[in-house]
VEXGUGU-586256 format. One record per atom (N, C-alpha, C, O): residue in one letter; x, y, z. Coordinates in steps of 0.001 Angstrom, whole numbers, plus 500000, padded with zeros to 6 digits. Layout:
BEGIN
aXYZ
...
***
This chain:
BEGIN
m172943803138610661
m173005802998612119
m174151802082612499
m174092800881612238
s175192802627613111
s176296801808613603
s177018802589614682
s177033803819614677
l177617801857615607
l178390802469616680
l179515801525617051
l179276800374617419
s180738802013616953
s181915801209617279
s182589801805618507
s182996802967618503
c182702800996619560
c183260801463620827
c184517800670621182
c184585799459620968
g185493801362621717
g186662800706622282
g186688800939623776
g186312802012624247
f187128799947624524
f187219800055625978
f188670799814626375
f189164798688626321
l189345800891626774
l190729800805627233
l190693800552628737
l190336801436629516
i191067799335629138
i190804798848630483
i192100798768631282
i193130798322630776
f192034799204632534
f193198799195633415
f192956798262634601
f191823798077635044
d194044797681635102
d193958796816636283
d193188797525637394
d193343798725637619
g192344796732638088
g191530797290639156
g190160797738638687
g189381798294639461
f189861797491637396
f188558797882636865
f187439797064637511
f187675795980638046
s186232797594637452
s185064796908638002
s184410796032636941
s184070796503635856
n184239794746637269
n183533793857636353
n182129794369636040
n181665794285634903
m181464794898637060
m180093795361636881
m180033796553635936
m179130796645635105
v180983797458636061
v180992798622635178
v181218798194633732
v180503798639632834
l182200797339633504
l182478796901632136
l181287796149631551
l180903796388630406
a180703795244632332
a179536794507631849
a178367795440631574
a177612795238630622
s178219796459632406
s177122797412632219
s177287798212630943
s176310798737630409
a178502798312630451
a178741798995629183
a178582798055627996
a177982798420626985
i179121796842628119
i179168795944626970
i177845795211626749
i177407795071625607
e177206794745627812
e175999793936627635
e174866794689626936
e174193794096626093
p174621795973627245
p173620796693626443
p173988796772624963
p173111796674624105
l175268796948624656
l175694796953623261
l175451795598622620
l175006795512621475
r175745794539623364
r175519793186622840
r174040792948622569
r173675792399621530
a173187793366623510
a171749793193623318
a171257794025622140
a170424793564621360
a171765795245622006
a171364796101620888
a171770795468619563
a171008795495618596
r172967794902619521
r173407794233618296
r172539793017617994
r172205792766616836
d172173792263619023
d171317791113618819
d169974791521618211
d169437790835617341
y169451792638618681
y168184793125618154
y168335793726616758
y167522793453615874
a169365794536616557
a169451795360615352
a170240794720614221
a170083795122613068
g171081793738614514
g171849793086613465
g173340793164613710
g173794794017614471
p174115792286613078
p175544792134613387
p176409793316613000
p177510793452613533
n175969794172612105
n176811795275611644
n176419796611612257
n176699797667611690
t175774796562613413
t175247797792614006
t176070798278615194
t176462799445615226
f176337797428616157
f177068797816617361
f178252796869617533
f178094795649617499
a179434797443617718
a180649796633617849
a181529797228618937
a181382798395619300
w182443796419619452
w183334796884620514
w184640796095620500
w184716794976619992
r185654796715621070
r186945796066621233
r187430796308622657
r187233797387623217
l188064795297623233
l188629795396624575
l190139795591624444
l190831794771623842
l190632796675625010
l192038797037624859
l192679797252626221
l192002797591627191
s193975797054626283
s194736797414627481
s195938798232627038
s196243798292625847
s196612798853627973
s197695799766627638
s198771799097626802
s199278799686625848
e199119797865627156
e200185797154626440
e199678795920625702
e200474795151625163
g198365795726625672
g197810794556624997
g197803793297625845
g197425792230625363
t198216793407627104
t198264792248627985
t196927792081628713
t196061792954628662
d196782790938629391
d195577790707630181
d195498791738631302
d196516792244631773
v194270792039631719
v194066792948632847
v193273792220633922
v192489791317633634
r193493792632635168
r192842791966636291
r191866792937636951
r192201794091637220
s190656792447637205
s189618793288637783
s189824793452639283
s190691792811639877
s189020794315639883
s189108794549641321
s188792793300642123
s189207793179643276
s188056792365641520
s187721791122642218
s188655789980641834
s188440788839642242
g189694790283641049
g190703789285640730
g190481788506639455
g191289787638639124
l189401788787638719
l189162788073637466
l190090788595636382
l190315789800636266
l190621787680635597
l191562788031634540
l190812788166633219
l190031787289632852
l191047789257632513
l190342789530631263
l191336789597630124
l192334790313630202
r191067788853629068
r191920788885627882
r191444789992626951
r190253790097626657
c192365790804626495
c192020791937625637
c192318791626624169
c193061790699623848
d191713792433623287
d191865792230621850
d193112792904621293
d193578792544620212
g193658793876622018
g194814794592621509
g195291795625622502
g194826795673623640
d196233796459622058
d196767797475622956
d196232798851622587
d195372798989621718
i196752799853623256
i196245801211623087
i196436801716621658
i195684802578621204
e197428801192620949
e197666801621619579
e196630801054618612
e196545801500617468
d195847800083619057
d194780799515618215
d193482800301618327
d192471799928617732
a193511801386619089
a192300802187619289
a192118803149618120
a192154804369618280
r191921802564616944
r191698803376615751
r190371802965615114
r189815801905615404
n189893803832614249
n188633803572613538
n187484803294614497
n186618802462614225
l187489803999615618
l186422803873616605
l185593805147616630
l186090806243616370
d184325804974616948
d183485806150617158
d183720806733618550
d183741807951618727
i183897805850619536
i184105806280620917
i185164805392621547
i185148804174621371
l186087806007622285
l187026805256623112
l186713805568624570
l186780806722624993
f186372804535625336
f186098804681626760
f187307804223627574
f187873803160627319
i187690805031628547
i188714804631629503
i187997804014630701
i187140804655631310
v188340802784631038
v187680802070632130
v188707801814633230
v189624801011633057
a188550802495634352
a189496802348635461
a188733802390636773
a187707803060636887
g189243801667637762
g188615801646639078
g189662801893640138
g190246802974640206
y189903800881640975
y190939801016641985
y192301801227641323
y192639800564640343
g193066802154641871
g194395802408641345
g194426803313640132
g195444803393639444
a193317803999639857
a193266804845638661
a194363805901638668
a194949806191637625
r194647806481639837
r195660807522639914
r197042806974639548
r197835807657638901
q197321805738639968
q198624805142639686
q198809804840638191
q199934804747637701
h197695804690637485
h197803804392636053
h198065805644635223
h198358805541634032
a197965806819635831
a198127808078635100
a199601808399634904
a200079809442635351
q200317807508634241
q201731807708633962
q201896808532632690
q201024808529631821
s203007809228632590
s203182810160631475
s203084809472630117
s202543810045629170
s203599808253630014
s203544807551628727
s202105807268628316
s201741807414627149
v201288806862629292
v199873806593629015
v199143807883628664
v198358807917627716
l199398808937629421
l198699810209629191
l199040810784627818
l198165811328627143
k200285810672627401
k200664811174626086
k199971810400624982
k199567810980623974
r199832809115625160
r199149808313624148
r197664808638624096
r197056808636623026
l197081808917625264
l195681809340625283
l195502810672624576
l194536810863623838
q196413811579624794
q196345812877624125
q196410812707622608
q195671813354621866
r197296811835622167
r197427811600620729
r196165810948620160
r195692811328619088
l195631809979620876
l194420809312620409
l193230810253620342
l192393810141619446
s193151811178621288
s192018812095621324
s191940812962620080
s190875813485619752
r193067813119619380
r193068813923618163
r192581813137616951
r192229813723615928
s192560811799617068
s192150810976615927
s190806810278616136
s190194809803615179
i190351810217617387
i189068809577617692
i188057810665618006
i188348811599618753
g186880810542617439
g185889811596617577
g185466811884619002
g185352813045619396
i185233810835619779
i184712811007621136
i185530810149622098
i185817808986621815
v185900810729623226
v186636810003624268
v185833810096625555
v185286811149625880
g185763808973626295
g184980808960627523
g185693808261628660
g186688807566628454
g185178808449629855
g185714807787631041
g184595807160631837
g183590807812632120
l184756805895632204
l183764805177632998
l184343804854634371
l185534804571634502
d183493804899635390
d183911804657636761
d184928805738637150
d184551806900637297
c186199805383637319
c187224806381637637
c188075806734636417
c189144807331636550
g187596806365635235
g188333806677634014
g188514808161633804
g189448808582633123
a187617808975634390
a187742810430634245
a189043810950634847
a189544811988634414
w189605810245635846
w190887810666636426
w191956810728635343
w192691811711635241
l192037809678634538
l193071809632633513
l192829810685632441
l193775811306631957
l191577810889632070
l191269811910631072
l191644813297631586
l192224814105630861
a191302813561632854
a191615814870633427
a193122815064633561
a193630816150633281
q193837814037633981
q195289814136634117
q195960814390632771
q197017815014632691
a195314813887631710
a195851814109630366
a195423815458629794
a195789815804628670
g194648816219630569
g194183817518630116
g193032817449629142
g192726818435628471
l192390816304629054
l191338816103628053
l189953816485628549
l188982816396627797
l189847816909629805
l188564817359630328
l188576818848630681
l187594819360631217
a189646819528630394
a189734820955630703
a188666821722629930
a188588821643628704
g187845822465630673
g186777823229630052
g185527822427629758
g184601822933629125
y185485821176630211
y184324820312629985
y183578820056631292
y184157820121632376
r182287819764631169
r181534819210632288
r181845817719632352
r181985817062631320
a181951817189633573
a182291815775633714
a181845815269635076
a181588816044635998
t181763813962635175
t181451813325636448
t182355812120636626
t183127811770635733
i182255811490637783
i183104810354638127
i182368809552639188
i181315809980639661
h182897808408639566
h182269807607640625
h182065808482641866
h182931809276642233
w180912808321642495
w180525809231643580
w181545809268644717
w181699810301645369
q182247808155644966
q183221808147646058
q184402809082645794
q185046809547646734
d184685809355644531
d185828810197644166
d185404811597643752
d186249812408643371
l184136811890643819
l183636813146643261
l184260814372643920
l184718815279643224
s184284814413645263
s184787815594645956
s186257815834645684
s186668816950645365
q187052814773645813
q188491814934645589
q188784815274644132
q189681816064643839
f188034814684643239
f188206814971641821
f187980816460641549
f188737817086640808
a186929817018642161
a186625818437641969
a187691819328642597
a188017820383642053
e188235818911643737
e189258819713644411
e190563819782643622
e191244820807643617
i190898818686642960
i192184818605642264
i192102819172640849
i193017819860640395
h191012818882640162
h190909819283638758
h190014820512638642
h188834820419638304
l190602821650638929
l189847822893638961
l189443823366637569
l188565824218637433
d190071822823636544
d189727823229635181
d188563822418634614
d188163822619633467
v188016821496635426
v186888820668635009
v185639821121635758
v185686821344636968
e184535821257635052
e183260821576635688
e182636820272636186
e181920819595635449
v182914819931637435
v182504818633637987
v181051818685638427
v180617819643639068
t180307817649638076
t178897817562638424
t178591816176638978
t179307815214638701
s177530816086639755
s177113814790640305
s176085814103639421
s175483813115639843
d175866814597638206
d174925813952637287
d175309812492637081
d176475812118637214
r174318811677636755
r174576810243636583
r175561809991635446
r176441809139635564
f175418810714634365
f176415810691633303
f176382812047632617
f175409812794632722
v177470812349631912
v177585813650631249
v178077813435629822
v179078812759629585
i177356814022628888
i177809814079627500
i178002815555627172
i177032816297627020
d179244815969627064
d179565817366626775
d180424817405625518
d181624817132625560
r179796817746624410
r180464817772623116
r181123816415622823
r180418815416622676
n182426816362622737
n183093815103622396
n183728814420623604
n184718813699623475
r183148814656624773
r183592813986625987
r182381813369626693
r181313813974626783
i182583812151627188
i181515811425627879
i182086810863629175
i183159810260629165
t181385811052630287
t181822810477631558
t180631809904632300
t179511810402632186
a180886808857633059
a179850808224633880
a180520807600635089
a181722807335635074
g179737807365636141
g180286806826637375
g180163805320637486
g180801804578636740
g179331804868638430
g179214803445638704
g178388802684637683
g177974803228636659
a178156801403637986
a177562800486637023
a176178800921636547
a175899800890635349
t175308801326637479
t173941801678637062
t173932802932636199
t173108803050635292
t174835803865636467
t174888805068635634
t175419804735634242
t175038805371633260
v176298803738634161
v176826803329632862
v175726802696632020
v175673802914630810
v174848801916632642
v173702801363631915
v172862802498631332
v172479802454630163
d172580803509632146
d171806804653631669
d172491805311630472
d171844805654629482
l173795805479630578
l174548806093629493
l174446805276628214
l174189805824627142
m174648803967628323
m174631803133627127
m173244803111626492
m173131803078625266
l172198803130627296
l170843803192626734
l170635804500625980
l169972804531624944
k171206805576626508
k171136806856625818
k171837806782624467
k171286807224623459
l173047806227624436
l173798806123623191
l173100805198622198
l173052805480621001
i172561804097622705
i171834803166621830
i170609803848621241
i170312803682620058
g169899804611622059
g168743805337621556
g169126806371620522
g168426806542619524
d170244807071620751
d170694808088619800
d171055807477618452
d170817808085617408
h171627806278618470
h172088805664617223
h171084804689616616
h171080804480615403
g170236804093617448
g169310803090616934
g167841803404617131
g166982802666616649
g167537804491617834
g166150804868618039
g165622804470619407
g166165803586620070
g164547805145619816
g163972804906621134
g163442803506621321
g163526802955622419
a162891802910620261
a162348801556620380
a163446800553620706
a163251799655621525
l164605800708620059
l165714799791620333
l166206799962621761
l166465798971622444
a166340801197622225
a166771801425623607
a165776800845624592
a166163800301625626
f164502800958624278
f163455800385625133
f163583798867625197
f163503798276626274
d163781798245624050
d163929796788624021
d165149796337624822
d165088795347625551
v166252797064624683
v167462796702625422
v167245796879626916
v167674796042627710
s166576797972627308
s166332798191628734
s165487797064629307
s165648796705630474
n164593796503628509
n163756795405628978
n164553794155629301
n164100793298630060
m165756794051628717
m166596792887628978
m167242792941630357
m167655791911630891
f167332794141630937
f168142794299632142
f167414794906633325
f167889794785634455
v166276795555633109
v165594796254634193
v164274795568634478
v163481795338633565
y164032795238635739
y162804794535636101
y162317794993637456
y163106795157638386
d161011795201637568
d160404795543638847
d159112794757638963
d158152795034638244
a159074793776639860
a157932792875639953
a156648793602640321
a155560793124640000
r156751794743640986
r155547795456641378
r154786795978640169
r153592796267640249
l155491796095639046
l154872796643637854
l154522795558636846
l154281795855635676
r154492794318637283
r154222793217636374
r152820793327635796
r151862793639636502
v152720793068634507
v151443793074633802
v151081791638633485
v151960790894633049
p149829791192633678
p149459789817633377
p149872789418631965
p149715790187631018
d150399788210631841
d150810787620630569
d152052788265629967
d152444787938628846
e152673789180630709
e153864789833630152
e155083788954630351
e155219788273631367
r155965788981629365
r157252788309629455
r158340789364629445
r158230790369628742
g159384789143630216
g160491790078630197
g160337791152631248
g159693790942632276
a160917792278630992
a160965793335631983
a160752794672631326
a160525794757630119
r160826795728632133
r160603797030631577
r161369798102632326
r161850797883633438
s161474799252631707
s162141800373632349
s161236800970633396
s160089801310633106
l161738801103634621
l160914801613635708
l160439803025635431
l159278803347635681
s161331803883634913
s160925805256634656
s159850805321633587
s158919806119633689
l159971804488632567
l158967804462631517
l157660803898632043
l156582804356631666
a157757802897632918
a156552802314633499
a155787803336634321
a154557803349634326
t156523804190635014
t155880805205635830
t155181806241634951
t154098806722635282
r155820806579633818
r155261807617632955
r154089807120632120
r153045807770632071
v154247805993631475
v153248805541630508
v152930804061630691
v153319803244629856
p152239803704631754
p151891802295631969
p151028801726630850
p151060800520630603
q150254802575630168
q149416802063629078
q150269801497627951
q149920800479627353
l151387802159627662
l152263801660626611
l152828800297626992
l152900799394626159
l153228800151628247
l153794798876628688
l152755797768628661
l153075796627628327
k151537798084629004
k150474797082628917
k150250796672627464
k150037795498627163
a150302797651626577
a150134797334625157
a151244796408624670
a150982795436623962
v152491796714625054
v153618795864624665
v153451794462625240
v153760793475624571
a152963794369626481
a152751793060627107
a151745792234626301
a151955791042626079
h150662792864625868
h149663792143625074
h150222791754623708
h149895790688623187
m151048792595623134
m151675792245621854
m152561791012622007
m152526790108621172
r153342790981623062
r154250789848623271
r153502788565623588
r153975787467623295
a152339788714624186
a151550787529624537
a150751786999623356
a150204785899623426
h150675787761622280
h149887787356621114
h150722787534619859
h150443788397619027
v151746786708619735
v152628786756618572
v152098785868617455
v152099786265616290
e151648784674617805
e151196783728616789
e149894784171616139
e149697783985614938
s149003784761616941
s147727785275616422
s147630786747616806
s147026787081617825
p148213787619616011
p148286789033616381
p146914789654616613
p145955789380615890
l146847790494617636
l145633791234617946
l145530792450617025
l146536792949616522
s144330792906616818
s144160794167616116
s144572795304617043
s144558795155618265
l144936796436616458
l145314797573617297
l144124798080618100
l144291798633619187
k142926797889617563
k141722798268618314
k141594797402619565
k141249797901620636
a141872796100619427
a141786795199620584
a142842795568621627
a142582795498622828
i144019795955621172
i145081796338622110
i144712797626622830
i144906797735624040
s144185798599622102
s143811799863622742
s142673799646623732
s142639800275624789
d141744798760623394
d140663798451624339
d141226797816625605
d140786798135626709
a142197796918625448
a142767796215626600
a143555797157627503
a143730796881628690
t144024798257626951
t144797799213627746
t143983800441628122
t144517801407628666
a142695800401627830
a141774801496628181
a142218802831627573
a142148803876628219
t142672802772626323
t143020803984625586
t142370803925624216
t141930802860623783
s142306805028623547
s141815805055622179
s142954804697621229
s144119804887621578
p142647804186620041
p143718803899619077
p144593805114618788
p145806804980618627
r143985806300618720
r144767807503618448
r145728807807619599
r146889808148619369
t145239807683620842
t146099807936622000
t147243806932622047
t148386807292622328
l146927805675621770
l147961804640621781
l149023804936620724
l150219804798620983
a148586805340619544
a149534805660618477
a150439806812618886
a151638806794618609
r149869807812619543
r150668808945619993
r151692808534621036
r152827809011621015
l151295807634621968
l152221807166622993
l153417806451622367
l154565806709622728
f153135805556621430
f154225804813620783
f155140805757620013
f156362805627620073
q154558806696619297
q155361807608618504
q156219808489619401
q157387808737619102
r155646808958620492
r156374809843621392
r157493809120622133
r158599809650622242
e157229807922622641
e158190807214623483
e159158806347622692
e160322806215623071
l158685805749621587
l159517804782620877
l159868805214619462
l160654804553618785
g159285806328619011
g159640806827617698
g159046806052616546
g159542806169615425
m158007805265616765
m157340804511615701
m155917804190616131
m155581804262617313
g155094803839615167
g153711803500615463
g153577802128616105
g154507801326616031
p152443801839616731
p152252800534617388
p152289799361616418
p152766798283616774
g151793799554615200
g151826798458614231
g153243798079613853
g153579796899613751
h154063799080613648
h155472798846613319
h156178798138614470
h156934797189614261
y155922798606615679
y156579797987616827
y156091796550617027
y156882795666617353
y154810796322616834
y154247794974616966
y154935794031615985
y155288792907616340
q155121794487614768
q155794793639613780
q157232793353614189
q157727792246613973
s157912794338614779
s159298794107615203
s159369793039616287
s160318792255616313
i158392792992617173
i158343791943618191
i158226790574617532
i158939789637617891
r157325790471616573
r157113789184615886
r158349788771615094
r158677787587615023
l159033789743614502
l160242789430613746
l161383789008614662
l162201788171614280
d161451789573615861
d162457789133616829
d162234787667617203
d163187786898617328
v160966787290617378
v160655785895617673
v161023785015616485
v161559783921616661
a160738785491615278
a161080784730614076
a162581784497613989
a163023783398613655
r163360785521614287
r164809785357614241
r165281784348615281
r166151783523615003
s164709784415616474
s165079783457617511
s164764782030617067
s165557781118617299
l163621781836616437
l163260780499615954
l164202780046614841
l164553778868614764
a164609780973613983
a165543780622612914
a166904780232613473
a167554779322612958
e167331780913614517
e168646780651615104
e168664779403615971
e169675778705616033
e167555779118616639
e167570778099617686
e166797776828617355
e166854775867618123
t166080776792616238
t165322775605615871
t165596775228614421
t166304775937613705
s165030774109614002
s165143773678612605
s163803773812611893
s163579773167610869
l162921774633612419
l161616774833611800
l161774775406610393
l162644776240610143
a160926774947609488
a160927775484608131
a160376776904608133
a159721777320609089
a160640777643607069
a160212779035606997
a158706779181607145
a158234780106607804
h157943778266606530
h156484778389606638
h156002778113608063
h154986778658608495
e156733777264608794
e156369777012610188
e156683778223611070
e155914778567611968
i157817778859610801
i158158780072611551
i157143781169611260
i156737781908612157
a156737781267609996
a155726782267609630
a154427782028610394
a153807782973610882
a154020780778610495
a152775780463611203
a152872780787612684
a151887781199613297
r154046780605613258
r154227780856614690
r154407782328615030
r154365782716616198
t154603783133614016
t154811784563614274
t153763785434613602
t153941786646613480
g152675784820613169
g151532785593612689
g151640786139611284
g150935787087610938
f152522785555610449
f152623785988609060
f151821785046608171
f151763783843608427
a151207785589607133
a150305784812606288
a151032783733605500
a150439782706605168
s152308783951605196
s153054782997604392
s154542783156604645
s154984784137605243
a155309782177604180
a156762782262604298
a157294783438603481
a158266784087603867
a156647783702602352
a157094784808601496
a156909786155602193
a157794787009602137
s155772786347602842
s155536787623603529
s156485787780604718
s156958788883604992
l156764786687605420
l157741786736606504
l159121787091605957
l159814787937606522
s159521786449604862
s160852786676604306
s161042788130603889
s162099788715604129
r160024788712603266
r160139790108602853
r160291791031604060
r161152791911604078
a159446790819605064
a159508791663606264
a160822791448607010
a161412792404607512
f161278790213607085
f162506789872607800
f163713790550607149
f164531791168607832
s163817790430605830
s164949791019605119
s164951792533605229
s166005793152605373
s163770793123605161
s163677794575605277
s164077795057606660
s164714796101606800
h163699794289607694
h163948794706609074
h165393794468609493
h166011795339610104
f165937793297609170
f167263792912609664
f168382793077608630
f169560793040608983
g168022793258607365
g169052793376606345
g169708792064605981
g170763792054605347
s169102790957606371
s169610789628606017
s168419788683605911
s167338788980606420
t168615787561605260
t167523786614605065
t167443785622606225
t168362785511607037
l166334784915606279
l166190783849607272
l167295782807607106
l167853782314608087
r167598782485605863
r168625781464605615
r169988781926606117
r170720781153606735
e170325783174605854
e171607783703606332
e171651783737607853
e172684783444608456
t170539784090608466
t170478784115609930
t170677782721610505
t171380782550611500
r170068781741609888
r170223780354610353
r171661779887610170
r172205779184611022
r172266780273609069
r173644779854608805
r174607780459609819
r175634779862610141
n174274781637610316
n175140782327611275
n174683782135612710
n175022782940613578
r173931781098612971
r173327780931614290
r174344780807615415
r174009781053616574
l175587780428615096
l176592780297616155
l177101781631616632
l177890781685617576
g176671782717616005
g177040784039616495
g178095784692615628
g178623784083614697
v178396785946615948
v179380786721615220
v180440787198616182
v180168787336617375
p181642787455615701
p182683787963616601
p182274789290617207
p181580790076616561
r182687789551618423
r182284790775619084
r182903791999618437
r182392793106618602
n183996791822617699
n184662792988617095
n184593792921615578
n185098793814614897
***
């Protein structure tokens, strides 16, 4: 499981759109481990780029550094048409032959279409540009969908649609449970709050399967002294079999497996942020011993508690 993304950013880009793409990847990496999700920030010439609100962003490299990526996203906002210069378009055409998937975020689809990289593809763009985009690029099947994945082309519009897209990609590469966990970091609706719950949840998932969300809430509230699955199913007014089916259908794993992942996430946080000994972390996360915690931790994250503590200052984004 790994996904490497490059973001080729042009002046006038939206801070919200870029953050909506990168922050889900960052959260997914935090959950899944340092070698799972990576990204690079690029500009046409490797220079700083300025957002639509005037913030200056330092990039990691130029367009020629867009190699060894799984996906290259073009990120453009105001002034996207002016950035469609022949030199840039030719470089995009060349890159598209060496990178598996190319995408456009916000108004990035303008540059892809101008380079001929969306001809014969379904695509979308920011809603304000949708009509004109369709009028000009007759070789593109333009749609108002929130995001479009058509073979090796990906397009999305504004910030909220980009979040949806990234959750989809995270789910495809890391599984439904990981996408669910990441969505909980960013989506919150107080009307759907469950007693004793921490964090947030996906509104669409809450509407479909509130029992699953209640079960997750009880799991998070009982990390140190884990509940039995029978107790959780009773608390959510479902049978153990029904609960197991819900978890498998929505998150791709059983409730016991997911419960353990919650406890291991807490264990990792304690290892990174405290000086607690391994046996103390085990006691706080419901493991019988430091040895049982260590085995589960290494299997889940691919690294030991000691290595996690040593790397507590974080890893480079690229």
